[in-house]
Structures are given as C-alpha cells and as structure tokens.
Backbone as CSV, one residue per row, in Angstrom:
resi,resn,N_x,N_y,N_z,CA_x,CA_y,CA_z,C_x,C_y,C_z
1,MET,-7.800,-9.249,6.188,-8.226,-10.148,5.373,-8.325,-8.774,4.129
2,ILE,-7.741,-9.228,2.978,-7.706,-8.324,1.733,-8.937,-8.311,1.490
3,SER,-9.182,-6.790,0.916,-10.318,-7.072,0.144,-9.903,-6.835,-1.414
4,ALA,-11.097,-7.643,-1.951,-10.859,-8.084,-3.570,-10.950,-6.732,-4.462
5,TYR,-11.060,-5.592,-4.016,-11.025,-4.641,-4.646,-9.765,-3.487,-4.307
6,ARG,-8.792,-4.259,-3.438,-7.618,-3.078,-3.286,-6.427,-3.763,-3.998
7,LYS,-5.745,-2.587,-4.206,-4.369,-2.959,-5.227,-3.132,-3.183,-4.239
8,LEU,-2.483,-4.077,-5.095,-1.390,-4.912,-4.450,0.001,-4.063,-4.996
9,LEU,1.003,-4.210,-4.221,2.224,-3.757,-4.527,3.266,-4.084,-4.428
10,ARG,4.159,-4.894,-5.259,5.157,-5.836,-4.706,6.820,-5.088,-4.941
11,GLN,7.271,-5.091,-3.432,8.727,-4.665,-3.476,9.474,-5.360,-2.967
12,LYS,10.532,-5.965,-3.937,11.459,-7.209,-3.851,10.476,-8.077,-3.241
13,GLU,10.785,-8.965,-2.154,10.331,-10.043,-1.904,8.982,-9.680,-0.985
14,ASP,8.400,-8.458,-0.938,7.443,-7.883,0.002,6.233,-7.321,-0.941
15,LEU,5.037,-7.820,-0.137,3.791,-7.678,-0.839,3.297,-7.089,0.212
16,PHE,2.608,-5.622,-0.348,1.765,-4.232,0.016,0.449,-4.328,-0.544
17,GLU,-0.401,-4.003,0.535,-1.806,-3.583,0.228,-1.671,-1.907,-0.089
18,ILE,-2.037,-1.465,-1.375,-2.020,-0.032,-0.919,-3.331,0.359,-0.503
19,VAL,-3.370,1.242,0.619,-4.573,2.034,1.364,-4.988,3.028,0.425
20,GLU,-4.002,3.786,0.336,-4.239,5.461,-0.294,-3.153,5.741,-1.076
21,THR,-3.289,6.849,-2.135,-2.401,7.090,-2.990,-2.589,8.771,-3.089
22,PHE,-1.613,9.375,-2.707,-1.051,10.574,-2.805,0.008,11.354,-3.966
23,MET,-0.705,12.274,-4.556,0.739,13.016,-5.458,1.481,13.806,-4.469
24,ILE,3.147,13.350,-4.566,3.969,13.834,-3.925,4.325,15.491,-3.567
25,GLU,3.640,16.103,-4.275,3.947,17.723,-4.116,2.774,18.313,-3.080
26,TYR,1.857,17.278,-2.749,0.565,17.624,-1.754,1.413,17.674,-0.231
27,PHE,2.604,17.054,0.100,3.225,16.719,1.010,4.881,18.013,1.200
28,TYR,4.637,18.806,0.174,5.867,19.497,0.254,5.242,20.906,0.402
29,SER,6.066,21.922,0.798,5.802,23.027,0.813,6.481,23.916,-0.324
30,ASP,6.611,25.359,-0.209,6.818,25.919,-1.373,8.365,25.946,-1.472
31,GLU,9.013,25.749,-0.493,10.309,25.760,-0.174,11.051,24.081,-0.506
32,ARG,9.933,23.325,-0.914,10.681,21.987,-1.240,10.732,21.307,-0.017
33,LEU,10.152,21.632,1.361,10.378,20.937,2.740,9.381,19.955,2.799
34,LEU,9.600,18.691,3.083,8.493,17.674,3.528,7.680,18.501,4.662
35,LYS,6.217,18.447,4.510,5.569,18.777,5.769,5.182,17.429,6.587
36,GLN,6.162,17.240,7.580,6.282,16.241,8.517,4.940,15.898,9.258
37,ASP,4.599,16.765,9.627,2.985,16.780,10.648,1.925,16.322,9.688
38,LEU,1.911,16.651,8.441,0.601,16.602,7.392,1.263,14.669,6.904
39,PHE,2.361,14.796,6.763,2.768,13.285,6.254,2.464,11.963,7.347
40,ASP,2.991,12.422,8.474,2.638,11.790,9.588,1.062,11.392,10.304
41,ALA,-0.098,12.639,10.107,-1.186,12.540,10.082,-1.986,11.489,9.597
42,TRP,-1.473,11.693,8.093,-1.949,10.894,7.407,-1.660,9.211,7.600
43,LYS,-0.366,9.222,7.673,0.047,7.549,7.863,-0.691,6.799,9.568
44,GLY,-0.901,7.812,10.310,-1.609,7.373,11.489,-2.930,7.159,10.947
45,HIS,-3.636,8.239,10.296,-5.196,8.125,10.233,-5.196,6.925,9.207
46,LEU,-4.340,6.586,8.288,-4.790,5.295,7.485,-4.336,4.197,7.872
47,LYS,-3.670,4.011,8.970,-2.810,3.283,9.780,-2.000,1.956,8.800
48,ALA,-1.199,3.095,8.222,-0.159,2.456,7.199,0.698,2.302,8.002
49,ASP,1.477,0.979,7.481,2.564,0.374,7.952,3.897,1.017,7.242
50,VAL,3.841,1.125,6.111,4.921,1.682,5.351,4.375,2.678,4.206
51,VAL,5.418,3.725,3.985,5.092,4.827,2.864,6.272,4.759,1.637
52,LEU,5.375,4.006,0.615,6.228,3.981,-0.701,6.283,5.017,-1.655
53,LYS,7.617,5.370,-2.171,7.359,6.548,-2.859,8.055,6.111,-4.740
54,LYS,6.992,6.219,-5.380,7.503,6.275,-6.748,6.847,7.634,-7.595
55,ASP,7.614,8.311,-8.352,7.396,9.570,-8.525,6.300,9.314,-9.659
56,PRO,5.176,9.985,-9.513,5.166,11.169,-8.845,3.892,11.034,-7.381
57,HIS,4.146,9.697,-6.895,3.323,9.437,-5.751,3.900,8.835,-4.457
58,PHE,3.033,8.963,-3.216,3.242,8.361,-2.256,2.302,7.304,-2.123
59,PHE,2.875,5.962,-1.735,1.755,5.030,-1.853,1.430,4.765,-0.283
60,PHE,0.639,4.852,0.532,0.588,4.385,1.430,0.151,3.187,2.078
61,CYS,0.662,2.239,2.483,0.624,1.033,2.674,0.540,0.137,3.755
62,LYS,0.033,-1.000,3.847,0.045,-2.176,4.653,0.407,-3.252,4.302
63,LYS,1.585,-3.762,5.284,2.634,-4.857,4.388,1.775,-6.249,4.538
64,ILE,1.977,-7.209,3.920,1.154,-8.731,4.057,1.774,-9.607,4.219
65,ASP,1.869,-9.840,5.456,2.639,-10.602,6.286,2.391,-12.432,5.416
66,ASP,1.242,-12.501,5.425,0.799,-13.586,5.200,-0.954,-13.589,4.468
67,ILE,-1.009,-14.260,3.740,-2.376,-14.547,3.130,-3.155,-15.752,3.121
68,GLU,-4.648,-15.223,3.987,-5.350,-16.330,4.515,-6.311,-16.651,3.024
69,PHE,-6.300,-17.836,2.687,-7.427,-18.090,1.753,-8.065,-19.561,1.835
70,GLU,-8.916,-19.912,1.386,-9.782,-21.051,1.195,-9.962,-21.801,0.350
71,MET,-9.701,-23.108,-0.229,-9.813,-23.540,-1.603,-11.348,-24.003,-1.775
72,VAL,-12.328,-23.425,-2.547,-13.532,-23.319,-2.870,-13.611,-25.086,-3.363
73,GLY,-12.949,-25.252,-4.510,-13.291,-26.410,-5.038,-11.683,-26.906,-5.790
74,LEU,-11.494,-27.935,-6.193,-10.615,-28.643,-6.600,-10.600,-29.623,-7.475
75,GLU,-10.610,-29.113,-8.911,-11.037,-30.062,-10.066,-9.793,-30.719,-10.572
76,VAL,-9.410,-31.922,-11.011,-8.182,-32.427,-11.573,-8.666,-33.037,-12.940
77,ILE,-7.987,-32.607,-13.668,-8.275,-32.896,-15.032,-6.876,-33.684,-15.721
78,GLU,-7.084,-34.700,-16.063,-6.064,-35.472,-16.423,-6.005,-35.757,-17.784
79,ALA,-4.585,-35.314,-18.362,-4.571,-35.659,-20.086,-4.200,-36.602,-20.534
C-alpha cells in the first residue's frame, strides 16, 4: 500500500513511488566514474525496483503496478 506521505513520479505510462532521492554527485568519483558498488548497495537497501535520473538527482523508486483503494462514501448530486 502507498503511504499518503510519499511522492509519486510518472514516466510515460508508468507510475513510481519515490523511496529516496540522492544528488547524482554522491555516486560519482572524482574521475567522473559511477561508484557502481555504492549505487547497487543503496538500490538493494531501499528495495528499489528502478532508479530514474533527472539532473541533478537520482530517484530510487518502486514501480506501482496496481493501486488498491477503498470507496469511503459516494454522494451523487443531481443538477
């Protein structure tokens, strides 16, 4: 279930729950090489399905396949 306090991100037809956001620079060495071990460790720790990149951030996300919801009340107003 999605927490009411989580941020969502839409990429084309897909919807993702953002688990954590990092500055891109955190994952790069001084030589501009990706620190793959660090990147993979965070992805595993956060149980992220996918990581999306939009400068200057990496978004560690869980893909939302189906949203569960419950109708609390329905009021029909006729005009």
